Short mmCIF file of the C-alpha atoms (twelve columns), coordinates in Angstrom:
data_MODEL
# 
_entry.id   MODEL 
# 
loop_
_atom_site.group_PDB 
_atom_site.id 
_atom_site.type_symbol 
_atom_site.label_atom_id 
_atom_site.label_alt_id 
_atom_site.label_comp_id 
_atom_site.label_asym_id 
_atom_site.label_seq_id 
_atom_site.Cartn_x 
_atom_site.Cartn_y 
_atom_site.Cartn_z 
_atom_site.pdbx_PDB_model_num 
ATOM 1   C CA . UNK A 1   123.179 -207.144 -31.141 1 
ATOM 2   C CA . UNK A 2   119.950 -206.916 -33.140 1 
ATOM 3   C CA . UNK A 3   120.900 -210.057 -35.070 1 
ATOM 4   C CA . UNK A 4   121.510 -211.952 -31.820 1 
ATOM 5   C CA . UNK A 5   118.102 -210.863 -30.503 1 
ATOM 6   C CA . UNK A 6   116.459 -211.973 -33.753 1 
ATOM 7   C CA . UNK A 7   118.207 -215.351 -33.517 1 
ATOM 8   C CA . UNK A 8   117.017 -215.770 -29.925 1 
ATOM 9   C CA . UNK A 9   113.443 -214.957 -30.932 1 
ATOM 10  C CA . UNK A 10  113.692 -217.422 -33.826 1 
ATOM 11  C CA . UNK A 11  114.865 -220.104 -31.403 1 
ATOM 12  C CA . UNK A 12  111.827 -219.449 -29.216 1 
ATOM 13  C CA . UNK A 13  109.461 -219.666 -32.191 1 
ATOM 14  C CA . UNK A 14  111.075 -222.887 -33.380 1 
ATOM 15  C CA . UNK A 15  110.919 -224.360 -29.874 1 
ATOM 16  C CA . UNK A 16  107.239 -223.514 -29.462 1 
ATOM 17  C CA . UNK A 17  106.348 -224.741 -32.953 1 
ATOM 18  C CA . UNK A 18  108.085 -228.070 -32.498 1 
ATOM 19  C CA . UNK A 19  106.525 -228.428 -29.071 1 
ATOM 20  C CA . UNK A 20  103.048 -227.977 -30.561 1 
ATOM 21  C CA . UNK A 21  102.321 -226.987 -27.001 1 
ATOM 22  C CA . UNK A 22  98.943  -225.292 -27.391 1 
ATOM 23  C CA . UNK A 23  100.149 -222.715 -24.916 1 
ATOM 24  C CA . UNK A 24  102.780 -220.037 -24.636 1 
ATOM 25  C CA . UNK A 25  105.595 -219.378 -22.217 1 
ATOM 26  C CA . UNK A 26  105.363 -216.415 -19.822 1 
ATOM 27  C CA . UNK A 27  107.598 -213.417 -20.422 1 
ATOM 28  C CA . UNK A 28  110.720 -212.773 -18.353 1 
ATOM 29  C CA . UNK A 29  109.962 -210.100 -15.766 1 
ATOM 30  C CA . UNK A 30  106.208 -210.736 -15.829 1 
ATOM 31  C CA . UNK A 31  103.982 -211.370 -12.815 1 
ATOM 32  C CA . UNK A 32  102.579 -214.907 -12.687 1 
ATOM 33  C CA . UNK A 33  100.988 -217.462 -10.409 1 
ATOM 34  C CA . UNK A 34  102.714 -220.783 -9.782  1 
ATOM 35  C CA . UNK A 35  100.426 -223.781 -9.232  1 
ATOM 36  C CA . UNK A 36  102.161 -226.671 -7.484  1 
ATOM 37  C CA . UNK A 37  99.439  -229.168 -8.448  1 
ATOM 38  C CA . UNK A 38  99.875  -228.391 -12.137 1 
ATOM 39  C CA . UNK A 39  103.634 -228.773 -11.758 1 
ATOM 40  C CA . UNK A 40  103.153 -232.264 -10.324 1 
ATOM 41  C CA . UNK A 41  100.683 -233.305 -13.053 1 
ATOM 42  C CA . UNK A 42  103.619 -233.715 -15.435 1 
ATOM 43  C CA . UNK A 43  104.472 -236.909 -13.543 1 
ATOM 44  C CA . UNK A 44  101.116 -238.625 -12.809 1 
ATOM 45  C CA . UNK A 45  102.716 -241.541 -10.973 1 
ATOM 46  C CA . UNK A 46  104.331 -239.289 -8.362  1 
ATOM 47  C CA . UNK A 47  102.403 -238.018 -5.361  1 
ATOM 48  C CA . UNK A 48  102.699 -234.252 -5.170  1 
ATOM 49  C CA . UNK A 49  104.094 -232.884 -1.881  1 
ATOM 50  C CA . UNK A 50  101.703 -230.780 0.161   1 
ATOM 51  C CA . UNK A 51  102.352 -227.181 -0.871  1 
ATOM 52  C CA . UNK A 52  102.146 -224.453 1.753   1 
ATOM 53  C CA . UNK A 53  100.558 -222.194 -0.870  1 
ATOM 54  C CA . UNK A 54  99.011  -224.025 -3.839  1 
ATOM 55  C CA . UNK A 55  98.667  -220.680 -5.687  1 
ATOM 56  C CA . UNK A 56  101.817 -218.612 -5.283  1 
ATOM 57  C CA . UNK A 57  102.322 -215.084 -6.621  1 
ATOM 58  C CA . UNK A 58  105.705 -214.896 -8.356  1 
ATOM 59  C CA . UNK A 59  107.806 -212.983 -10.859 1 
ATOM 60  C CA . UNK A 60  109.626 -214.711 -13.735 1 
ATOM 61  C CA . UNK A 61  113.376 -214.041 -13.573 1 
ATOM 62  C CA . UNK A 62  114.623 -216.224 -16.447 1 
ATOM 63  C CA . UNK A 63  113.583 -218.833 -19.005 1 
ATOM 64  C CA . UNK A 64  115.922 -221.331 -20.673 1 
ATOM 65  C CA . UNK A 65  114.906 -223.631 -23.536 1 
ATOM 66  C CA . UNK A 66  116.290 -227.150 -23.912 1 
ATOM 67  C CA . UNK A 67  115.638 -230.487 -25.578 1 
ATOM 68  C CA . UNK A 68  116.166 -234.038 -24.385 1 
ATOM 69  C CA . UNK A 69  116.004 -236.560 -27.193 1 
ATOM 70  C CA . UNK A 70  113.950 -234.086 -29.256 1 
ATOM 71  C CA . UNK A 71  111.536 -233.502 -26.383 1 
ATOM 72  C CA . UNK A 72  111.402 -229.753 -25.747 1 
ATOM 73  C CA . UNK A 73  111.326 -228.448 -22.215 1 
ATOM 74  C CA . UNK A 74  111.889 -225.135 -20.456 1 
ATOM 75  C CA . UNK A 75  113.513 -224.220 -17.169 1 
ATOM 76  C CA . UNK A 76  111.555 -221.344 -15.626 1 
ATOM 77  C CA . UNK A 77  113.089 -219.483 -12.679 1 
ATOM 78  C CA . UNK A 78  110.651 -217.835 -10.283 1 
ATOM 79  C CA . UNK A 79  110.906 -215.659 -7.209  1 
ATOM 80  C CA . UNK A 80  107.927 -215.309 -4.827  1 
ATOM 81  C CA . UNK A 81  106.841 -211.666 -4.836  1 
ATOM 82  C CA . UNK A 82  103.764 -209.657 -4.008  1 
ATOM 83  C CA . UNK A 83  102.125 -208.458 -7.186  1 
ATOM 84  C CA . UNK A 84  101.850 -204.758 -7.976  1 
ATOM 85  C CA . UNK A 85  98.554  -202.951 -7.436  1 
ATOM 86  C CA . UNK A 86  97.632  -203.045 -11.115 1 
ATOM 87  C CA . UNK A 87  98.615  -205.927 -13.424 1 
ATOM 88  C CA . UNK A 88  100.809 -205.084 -16.386 1 
ATOM 89  C CA . UNK A 89  99.734  -205.902 -19.917 1 
ATOM 90  C CA . UNK A 90  100.419 -209.422 -21.158 1 
ATOM 91  C CA . UNK A 91  104.044 -209.286 -22.325 1 
ATOM 92  C CA . UNK A 92  103.918 -212.500 -24.357 1 
ATOM 93  C CA . UNK A 93  104.062 -212.334 -28.152 1 
ATOM 94  C CA . UNK A 94  100.896 -212.811 -30.163 1 
ATOM 95  C CA . UNK A 95  100.060 -216.482 -30.737 1 
ATOM 96  C CA . UNK A 96  101.443 -218.126 -33.835 1 
ATOM 97  C CA . UNK A 97  99.445  -220.559 -35.952 1 
ATOM 98  C CA . UNK A 98  100.601 -224.059 -36.823 1 
ATOM 99  C CA . UNK A 99  99.366  -226.813 -39.085 1 
ATOM 100 C CA . UNK A 100 100.854 -230.186 -38.258 1 
ATOM 101 C CA . UNK A 101 100.723 -233.857 -39.166 1 
ATOM 102 C CA . UNK A 102 102.120 -236.763 -37.101 1 
ATOM 103 C CA . UNK A 103 103.251 -239.851 -39.040 1 
ATOM 104 C CA . UNK A 104 103.969 -242.999 -36.956 1 
ATOM 105 C CA . UNK A 105 107.148 -244.651 -38.201 1 
ATOM 106 C CA . UNK A 106 107.093 -248.241 -39.395 1 
ATOM 107 C CA . UNK A 107 110.258 -250.323 -39.506 1 
ATOM 108 C CA . UNK A 108 110.390 -249.877 -43.293 1 
ATOM 109 C CA . UNK A 109 110.319 -246.081 -42.905 1 
ATOM 110 C CA . UNK A 110 113.470 -246.263 -40.820 1 
ATOM 111 C CA . UNK A 111 115.305 -248.719 -43.055 1 
ATOM 112 C CA . UNK A 112 114.510 -247.160 -46.448 1 
ATOM 113 C CA . UNK A 113 116.118 -244.069 -47.966 1 
ATOM 114 C CA . UNK A 114 112.728 -242.410 -48.335 1 
ATOM 115 C CA . UNK A 115 109.483 -241.900 -46.442 1 
ATOM 116 C CA . UNK A 116 106.073 -242.634 -47.913 1 
ATOM 117 C CA . UNK A 117 104.015 -239.553 -46.961 1 
ATOM 118 C CA . UNK A 118 100.229 -239.892 -46.543 1 
ATOM 119 C CA . UNK A 119 98.194  -238.013 -49.148 1 
ATOM 120 C CA . UNK A 120 96.323  -236.006 -46.489 1 
ATOM 121 C CA . UNK A 121 99.623  -234.604 -45.219 1 
ATOM 122 C CA . UNK A 122 100.735 -233.658 -48.735 1 
ATOM 123 C CA . UNK A 123 97.456  -231.945 -49.583 1 
ATOM 124 C CA . UNK A 124 97.235  -230.000 -46.332 1 
ATOM 125 C CA . UNK A 125 100.857 -229.040 -45.648 1 
ATOM 126 C CA . UNK A 126 103.068 -229.234 -48.736 1 
ATOM 127 C CA . UNK A 127 103.141 -226.525 -51.427 1 
ATOM 128 C CA . UNK A 128 101.607 -227.345 -54.783 1 
ATOM 129 C CA . UNK A 129 103.981 -228.859 -57.320 1 
ATOM 130 C CA . UNK A 130 104.490 -226.810 -60.470 1 
ATOM 131 C CA . UNK A 131 102.519 -227.919 -63.479 1 
ATOM 132 C CA . UNK A 132 104.473 -230.391 -65.591 1 
ATOM 133 C CA . UNK A 133 106.805 -231.389 -62.742 1 
ATOM 134 C CA . UNK A 134 106.703 -234.419 -60.445 1 
ATOM 135 C CA . UNK A 135 109.349 -233.260 -57.953 1 
ATOM 136 C CA . UNK A 136 109.770 -230.350 -55.570 1 
ATOM 137 C CA . UNK A 137 112.419 -229.412 -52.980 1 
ATOM 138 C CA . UNK A 138 111.191 -228.660 -49.451 1 
ATOM 139 C CA . UNK A 139 113.539 -227.415 -46.730 1 
ATOM 140 C CA . UNK A 140 112.628 -228.305 -43.156 1 
ATOM 141 C CA . UNK A 141 114.363 -227.292 -39.927 1 
ATOM 142 C CA . UNK A 142 114.738 -229.380 -36.800 1 
ATOM 143 C CA . UNK A 143 114.463 -228.204 -33.218 1 
ATOM 144 C CA . UNK A 144 118.253 -227.932 -33.078 1 
ATOM 145 C CA . UNK A 145 118.290 -225.596 -36.079 1 
ATOM 146 C CA . UNK A 146 119.686 -228.177 -38.499 1 
ATOM 147 C CA . UNK A 147 118.157 -227.892 -41.985 1 
ATOM 148 C CA . UNK A 148 117.194 -230.872 -44.122 1 
ATOM 149 C CA . UNK A 149 116.729 -230.609 -47.892 1 
ATOM 150 C CA . UNK A 150 113.998 -233.029 -48.917 1 
ATOM 151 C CA . UNK A 151 112.837 -233.989 -52.377 1 
ATOM 152 C CA . UNK A 152 109.102 -234.600 -52.599 1 
ATOM 153 C CA . UNK A 153 108.590 -237.079 -55.449 1 
ATOM 154 C CA . UNK A 154 105.141 -237.846 -56.880 1 
ATOM 155 C CA . UNK A 155 104.679 -241.122 -58.753 1 
ATOM 156 C CA . UNK A 156 101.059 -241.974 -59.516 1 
ATOM 157 C CA . UNK A 157 99.326  -242.031 -56.129 1 
ATOM 158 C CA . UNK A 158 102.593 -242.327 -54.222 1 
ATOM 159 C CA . UNK A 159 104.236 -239.391 -52.450 1 
ATOM 160 C CA . UNK A 160 107.789 -240.079 -51.296 1 
ATOM 161 C CA . UNK A 161 110.120 -237.840 -49.321 1 
ATOM 162 C CA . UNK A 162 113.707 -238.440 -50.437 1 
ATOM 163 C CA . UNK A 163 116.886 -236.374 -50.370 1 
ATOM 164 C CA . UNK A 164 117.970 -235.879 -46.746 1 
ATOM 165 C CA . UNK A 165 115.582 -238.465 -45.308 1 
ATOM 166 C CA . UNK A 166 118.430 -240.919 -44.730 1 
ATOM 167 C CA . UNK A 167 120.487 -238.183 -43.026 1 
ATOM 168 C CA . UNK A 168 117.506 -237.245 -40.856 1 
ATOM 169 C CA . UNK A 169 117.140 -240.876 -39.741 1 
ATOM 170 C CA . UNK A 170 120.879 -241.163 -39.079 1 
ATOM 171 C CA . UNK A 171 120.857 -237.995 -36.940 1 
ATOM 172 C CA . UNK A 172 117.685 -238.689 -34.991 1 
ATOM 173 C CA . UNK A 173 117.931 -242.496 -34.795 1 
ATOM 174 C CA . UNK A 174 114.218 -243.074 -34.185 1 
ATOM 175 C CA . UNK A 175 112.800 -246.430 -33.130 1 
ATOM 176 C CA . UNK A 176 109.861 -248.339 -34.543 1 
ATOM 177 C CA . UNK A 177 106.687 -246.764 -33.181 1 
ATOM 178 C CA . UNK A 178 108.145 -243.274 -32.780 1 
ATOM 179 C CA . UNK A 179 106.419 -240.458 -34.676 1 
ATOM 180 C CA . UNK A 180 107.793 -237.972 -37.164 1 
ATOM 181 C CA . UNK A 181 106.084 -234.605 -36.819 1 
ATOM 182 C CA . UNK A 182 105.672 -232.249 -39.801 1 
ATOM 183 C CA . UNK A 183 104.832 -228.647 -38.885 1 
ATOM 184 C CA . UNK A 184 103.954 -225.774 -41.217 1 
ATOM 185 C CA . UNK A 185 103.991 -222.336 -39.654 1 
ATOM 186 C CA . UNK A 186 102.074 -219.224 -40.581 1 
ATOM 187 C CA . UNK A 187 105.044 -217.898 -42.584 1 
ATOM 188 C CA . UNK A 188 104.945 -221.157 -44.646 1 
ATOM 189 C CA . UNK A 189 108.253 -222.376 -43.248 1 
ATOM 190 C CA . UNK A 190 108.500 -226.061 -42.305 1 
ATOM 191 C CA . UNK A 191 109.782 -227.912 -39.272 1 
ATOM 192 C CA . UNK A 192 110.345 -231.610 -38.715 1 
ATOM 193 C CA . UNK A 193 110.997 -233.496 -35.488 1 
ATOM 194 C CA . UNK A 194 110.704 -236.906 -33.874 1 
ATOM 195 C CA . UNK A 195 108.384 -237.619 -30.966 1 
ATOM 196 C CA . UNK A 196 109.580 -240.671 -29.083 1 
ATOM 197 C CA . UNK A 197 107.382 -243.230 -27.347 1 
ATOM 198 C CA . UNK A 198 109.700 -243.172 -24.368 1 
ATOM 199 C CA . UNK A 199 110.936 -239.689 -23.384 1 
ATOM 200 C CA . UNK A 200 114.707 -239.493 -23.055 1 
ATOM 201 C CA . UNK A 201 115.878 -238.740 -19.522 1 
ATOM 202 C CA . UNK A 202 118.028 -235.622 -19.354 1 
ATOM 203 C CA . UNK A 203 120.461 -236.225 -16.521 1 
ATOM 204 C CA . UNK A 204 121.164 -232.498 -16.314 1 
ATOM 205 C CA . UNK A 205 117.674 -231.981 -14.871 1 
ATOM 206 C CA . UNK A 206 116.643 -232.825 -11.320 1 
ATOM 207 C CA . UNK A 207 114.634 -235.963 -10.767 1 
ATOM 208 C CA . UNK A 208 110.896 -235.189 -10.475 1 
ATOM 209 C CA . UNK A 209 110.566 -235.994 -6.767  1 
ATOM 210 C CA . UNK A 210 113.582 -233.843 -5.899  1 
ATOM 211 C CA . UNK A 211 112.329 -230.950 -8.024  1 
ATOM 212 C CA . UNK A 212 108.834 -231.005 -6.538  1 
ATOM 213 C CA . UNK A 213 110.124 -231.210 -2.964  1 
ATOM 214 C CA . UNK A 214 112.736 -228.505 -3.477  1 
ATOM 215 C CA . UNK A 215 110.277 -226.172 -5.192  1 
ATOM 216 C CA . UNK A 216 107.788 -226.634 -2.359  1 
ATOM 217 C CA . UNK A 217 110.455 -226.034 0.292   1 
ATOM 218 C CA . UNK A 218 111.964 -222.922 -1.300  1 
ATOM 219 C CA . UNK A 219 108.564 -221.445 -2.167  1 
ATOM 220 C CA . UNK A 220 107.452 -221.823 1.467   1 
ATOM 221 C CA . UNK A 221 110.548 -219.865 2.535   1 
ATOM 222 C CA . UNK A 222 109.949 -217.141 -0.021  1 
ATOM 223 C CA . UNK A 223 113.170 -218.045 -1.819  1 
ATOM 224 C CA . UNK A 224 113.770 -218.234 -5.575  1 
ATOM 225 C CA . UNK A 225 113.252 -221.624 -7.227  1 
ATOM 226 C CA . UNK A 226 113.337 -223.164 -10.707 1 
ATOM 227 C CA . UNK A 227 110.802 -225.510 -12.288 1 
ATOM 228 C CA . UNK A 228 110.874 -227.669 -15.417 1 
ATOM 229 C CA . UNK A 229 108.007 -227.319 -17.869 1 
ATOM 230 C CA . UNK A 230 107.364 -230.080 -20.433 1 
ATOM 231 C CA . UNK A 231 104.755 -228.992 -23.007 1 
ATOM 232 C CA . UNK A 232 102.213 -231.715 -23.609 1 
ATOM 233 C CA . UNK A 233 103.062 -233.774 -20.543 1 
ATOM 234 C CA . UNK A 234 100.273 -234.462 -18.093 1 
ATOM 235 C CA . UNK A 235 98.520  -231.114 -17.990 1 
ATOM 236 C CA . UNK A 236 96.618  -229.343 -20.764 1 
ATOM 237 C CA . UNK A 237 97.541  -226.016 -19.179 1 
ATOM 238 C CA . UNK A 238 100.870 -224.525 -18.114 1 
ATOM 239 C CA . UNK A 239 101.276 -224.315 -14.349 1 
ATOM 240 C CA . UNK A 240 103.013 -220.926 -14.485 1 
ATOM 241 C CA . UNK A 241 100.124 -218.664 -15.504 1 
ATOM 242 C CA . UNK A 242 100.199 -214.913 -16.243 1 
ATOM 243 C CA . UNK A 243 98.691  -212.944 -13.394 1 
ATOM 244 C CA . UNK A 244 96.253  -211.038 -15.591 1 
ATOM 245 C CA . UNK A 245 94.571  -214.198 -16.869 1 
ATOM 246 C CA . UNK A 246 94.027  -215.569 -13.355 1 
ATOM 247 C CA . UNK A 247 92.892  -212.283 -11.812 1 
ATOM 248 C CA . UNK A 248 90.404  -211.691 -14.612 1 
ATOM 249 C CA . UNK A 249 88.921  -215.175 -14.244 1 
ATOM 250 C CA . UNK A 250 88.668  -214.874 -10.456 1 
ATOM 251 C CA . UNK A 251 86.751  -211.628 -10.822 1 
ATOM 252 C CA . UNK A 252 83.905  -213.439 -12.570 1 
ATOM 253 C CA . UNK A 253 81.041  -215.500 -11.231 1 
ATOM 254 C CA . UNK A 254 81.101  -219.158 -12.296 1 
ATOM 255 C CA . UNK A 255 77.983  -221.266 -11.870 1 
ATOM 256 C CA . UNK A 256 76.789  -224.733 -12.810 1 
ATOM 257 C CA . UNK A 257 74.705  -224.723 -15.980 1 
ATOM 258 C CA . UNK A 258 76.769  -221.938 -17.548 1 
ATOM 259 C CA . UNK A 259 77.661  -222.416 -21.223 1 
ATOM 260 C CA . UNK A 260 81.378  -221.908 -21.862 1 
ATOM 261 C CA . UNK A 261 83.950  -222.260 -24.619 1 
ATOM 262 C CA . UNK A 262 87.537  -223.438 -24.111 1 
ATOM 263 C CA . UNK A 263 90.080  -220.729 -24.884 1 
ATOM 264 C CA . UNK A 264 92.703  -221.764 -27.472 1 
ATOM 265 C CA . UNK A 265 96.183  -220.472 -26.611 1 
ATOM 266 C CA . UNK A 266 97.638  -220.991 -30.052 1 
ATOM 267 C CA . UNK A 267 96.023  -221.841 -33.374 1 
ATOM 268 C CA . UNK A 268 97.122  -225.431 -33.866 1 
ATOM 269 C CA . UNK A 269 95.355  -227.560 -36.446 1 
ATOM 270 C CA . UNK A 270 95.859  -231.232 -37.262 1 
ATOM 271 C CA . UNK A 271 96.090  -231.753 -41.026 1 
ATOM 272 C CA . UNK A 272 93.199  -234.237 -40.935 1 
ATOM 273 C CA . UNK A 273 90.845  -231.679 -39.390 1 
ATOM 274 C CA . UNK A 274 88.628  -229.781 -41.839 1 
ATOM 275 C CA . UNK A 275 89.860  -226.353 -42.842 1 
ATOM 276 C CA . UNK A 276 88.613  -223.765 -40.379 1 
ATOM 277 C CA . UNK A 277 88.322  -226.302 -37.571 1 
ATOM 278 C CA . UNK A 278 90.989  -224.442 -35.637 1 
ATOM 279 C CA . UNK A 279 88.578  -221.536 -35.364 1 
ATOM 280 C CA . UNK A 280 85.709  -223.703 -34.077 1 
ATOM 281 C CA . UNK A 281 86.273  -223.640 -30.307 1 
ATOM 282 C CA . UNK A 282 85.388  -226.501 -28.008 1 
ATOM 283 C CA . UNK A 283 82.227  -225.707 -26.053 1 
ATOM 284 C CA . UNK A 284 80.432  -227.236 -23.103 1 
ATOM 285 C CA . UNK A 285 78.386  -226.650 -19.956 1 
ATOM 286 C CA . UNK A 286 79.683  -226.302 -16.416 1 
ATOM 287 C CA . UNK A 287 78.469  -229.243 -14.350 1 
ATOM 288 C CA . UNK A 288 79.935  -228.126 -11.028 1 
ATOM 289 C CA . UNK A 289 82.223  -225.520 -9.475  1 
ATOM 290 C CA . UNK A 290 84.603  -226.872 -6.837  1 
ATOM 291 C CA . UNK A 291 84.785  -224.252 -4.111  1 
ATOM 292 C CA . UNK A 292 88.027  -223.756 -2.244  1 
ATOM 293 C CA . UNK A 293 90.093  -224.546 -5.359  1 
ATOM 294 C CA . UNK A 294 91.531  -222.351 -8.093  1 
ATOM 295 C CA . UNK A 295 93.434  -224.931 -10.141 1 
ATOM 296 C CA . UNK A 296 90.945  -227.107 -12.088 1 
ATOM 297 C CA . UNK A 297 87.958  -225.817 -10.185 1 
ATOM 298 C CA . UNK A 298 85.451  -226.322 -13.036 1 
ATOM 299 C CA . UNK A 299 83.871  -229.618 -14.086 1 
ATOM 300 C CA . UNK A 300 82.638  -229.235 -17.661 1 
ATOM 301 C CA . UNK A 301 80.493  -231.507 -19.824 1 
ATOM 302 C CA . UNK A 302 81.911  -230.927 -23.290 1 
ATOM 303 C CA . UNK A 303 79.507  -230.772 -26.206 1 
ATOM 304 C CA . UNK A 304 79.531  -233.972 -28.233 1 
ATOM 305 C CA . UNK A 305 80.590  -236.182 -25.323 1 
ATOM 306 C CA . UNK A 306 78.320  -238.978 -24.129 1 
ATOM 307 C CA . UNK A 307 76.387  -238.807 -20.866 1 
ATOM 308 C CA . UNK A 308 78.635  -241.549 -19.473 1 
ATOM 309 C CA . UNK A 309 81.835  -239.637 -20.272 1 
ATOM 310 C CA . UNK A 310 83.580  -238.079 -17.279 1 
ATOM 311 C CA . UNK A 311 83.486  -234.301 -17.019 1 
ATOM 312 C CA . UNK A 312 86.544  -232.391 -18.177 1 
ATOM 313 C CA . UNK A 313 88.263  -230.502 -15.365 1 
ATOM 314 C CA . UNK A 314 89.446  -227.053 -16.335 1 
ATOM 315 C CA . UNK A 315 90.802  -224.007 -14.583 1 
ATOM 316 C CA . UNK A 316 88.602  -220.945 -14.897 1 
ATOM 317 C CA . UNK A 317 91.098  -218.989 -17.020 1 
ATOM 318 C CA . UNK A 318 91.004  -221.795 -19.610 1 
ATOM 319 C CA . UNK A 319 87.394  -221.035 -20.502 1 
ATOM 320 C CA . UNK A 320 85.139  -218.079 -21.204 1 
ATOM 321 C CA . UNK A 321 81.401  -217.652 -20.894 1 
ATOM 322 C CA . UNK A 322 79.421  -217.877 -24.120 1 
ATOM 323 C CA . UNK A 323 77.049  -215.183 -22.822 1 
ATOM 324 C CA . UNK A 324 77.883  -211.871 -21.097 1 
ATOM 325 C CA . UNK A 325 79.492  -212.667 -17.765 1 
ATOM 326 C CA . UNK A 326 78.011  -211.066 -14.613 1 
ATOM 327 C CA . UNK A 327 80.673  -209.475 -12.363 1 
ATOM 328 C CA . UNK A 328 80.982  -210.489 -8.733  1 
ATOM 329 C CA . UNK A 329 78.931  -208.300 -6.352  1 
ATOM 330 C CA . UNK A 330 80.836  -205.279 -5.044  1 
ATOM 331 C CA . UNK A 331 81.035  -204.565 -1.341  1 
ATOM 332 C CA . UNK A 332 79.888  -201.258 0.136   1 
ATOM 333 C CA . UNK A 333 82.246  -198.755 1.730   1 
ATOM 334 C CA . UNK A 334 81.181  -200.034 5.166   1 
ATOM 335 C CA . UNK A 335 82.411  -203.506 4.244   1 
ATOM 336 C CA . UNK A 336 78.892  -204.893 4.285   1 
ATOM 337 C CA . UNK A 337 77.163  -206.523 1.372   1 
ATOM 338 C CA . UNK A 338 74.508  -204.340 -0.290  1 
ATOM 339 C CA . UNK A 339 70.962  -205.004 0.904   1 
ATOM 340 C CA . UNK A 340 69.041  -207.231 -1.521  1 
ATOM 341 C CA . UNK A 341 66.235  -205.608 -3.447  1 
ATOM 342 C CA . UNK A 342 62.633  -206.684 -2.978  1 
ATOM 343 C CA . UNK A 343 62.886  -208.639 -6.239  1 
ATOM 344 C CA . UNK A 344 66.041  -210.375 -5.107  1 
ATOM 345 C CA . UNK A 345 64.428  -211.466 -1.828  1 
ATOM 346 C CA . UNK A 346 61.997  -213.633 -3.761  1 
ATOM 347 C CA . UNK A 347 64.774  -215.612 -5.394  1 
ATOM 348 C CA . UNK A 348 66.383  -218.809 -4.132  1 
ATOM 349 C CA . UNK A 349 68.786  -218.359 -1.195  1 
ATOM 350 C CA . UNK A 350 72.466  -218.384 -2.014  1 
ATOM 351 C CA . UNK A 351 75.556  -219.609 -0.249  1 
ATOM 352 C CA . UNK A 352 78.525  -217.247 -0.189  1 
ATOM 353 C CA . UNK A 353 82.130  -217.766 0.854   1 
ATOM 354 C CA . UNK A 354 85.378  -215.894 0.564   1 
ATOM 355 C CA . UNK A 355 87.984  -217.315 -1.821  1 
ATOM 356 C CA . UNK A 356 91.314  -215.586 -2.382  1 
ATOM 357 C CA . UNK A 357 89.788  -212.247 -1.426  1 
ATOM 358 C CA . UNK A 358 86.737  -212.550 -3.688  1 
ATOM 359 C CA . UNK A 359 83.110  -213.381 -2.936  1 
ATOM 360 C CA . UNK A 360 82.135  -216.651 -4.629  1 
ATOM 361 C CA . UNK A 361 78.373  -217.169 -5.025  1 
ATOM 362 C CA . UNK A 362 76.739  -220.596 -5.282  1 
ATOM 363 C CA . UNK A 363 73.035  -221.070 -5.922  1 
ATOM 364 C CA . UNK A 364 71.105  -223.265 -3.477  1 
ATOM 365 C CA . UNK A 365 70.481  -225.897 -6.138  1 
ATOM 366 C CA . UNK A 366 74.229  -226.239 -6.705  1 
ATOM 367 C CA . UNK A 367 75.182  -226.738 -3.055  1 
ATOM 368 C CA . UNK A 368 76.546  -230.204 -2.512  1 
ATOM 369 C CA . UNK A 369 77.064  -230.959 -6.210  1 
ATOM 370 C CA . UNK A 370 80.696  -229.983 -6.311  1 
# 
């Protein structure tokens, strides 16, 4: 029984690593929010149906992991349910760390019995070759659990991956322009997969329009429904979000001009990034807060972007304030807002509205900018 549980956990870790998803799956049994707009973002060409509740409190009843042509996806079953009075602790495992390198495949890479590996990939990912040797054996696992025994051969400035490369090509049958993805995990194990230019359609999964319409219909009735989550498609954030992360973000006051940093979900570093870059978070300044929305309600000018670049749209749980964050004002026992102090009366007027049970404050200078 313990061995089966360990195998299941290993499958999850392999799935997440090969997905290079930058986010983690919720835990079965946990309280979450389902965002219909984020669900629809996986298929940008499809108009999302109007959801009765764009932010739906749910509980996760099951999660199944699959692949379609090496593209990982998950089927997440949800049941609408009122959340408990106090949120439970985040039940997800601690984030893993990945170092990866994508190598676009040329026609010669597919036809030859070896792959010419870029030097930057070798230096960043592969173990050092023993002194006096020009060859090393590296085992890499695929998303399906199959193991490939590669021989890394160094000849002058050339680094070739031989051994099971021909078998890998025969099994995966990539096309010109597809990408082979090398992943090194924190335990120094290696994974290898193919990312295809054209995702393979899995006919065992509902068509997008049917899934979106059915999810909207069942959610409106309070019935259980199942959604498909494709890491890396469309959205930079999962649309099934742990309750604690959303509640915490909604209990804070977000204003234009606030300096924020983007929260990393997992430590994922491209091999061409400088060492330590994974720990240098993306920062920026909030340009506007879109009232009345929870999903992607922040427009952020990221540091390093040009003035002509469009603002990044983020959800509030995807970022954190660089400085201490003021809490939202508390209401008095009578239900009235506390009287402003004499000092406060000299400040600019504010506009206040109720959003999801919380008071959202907007300064006068921000009104009309969102």
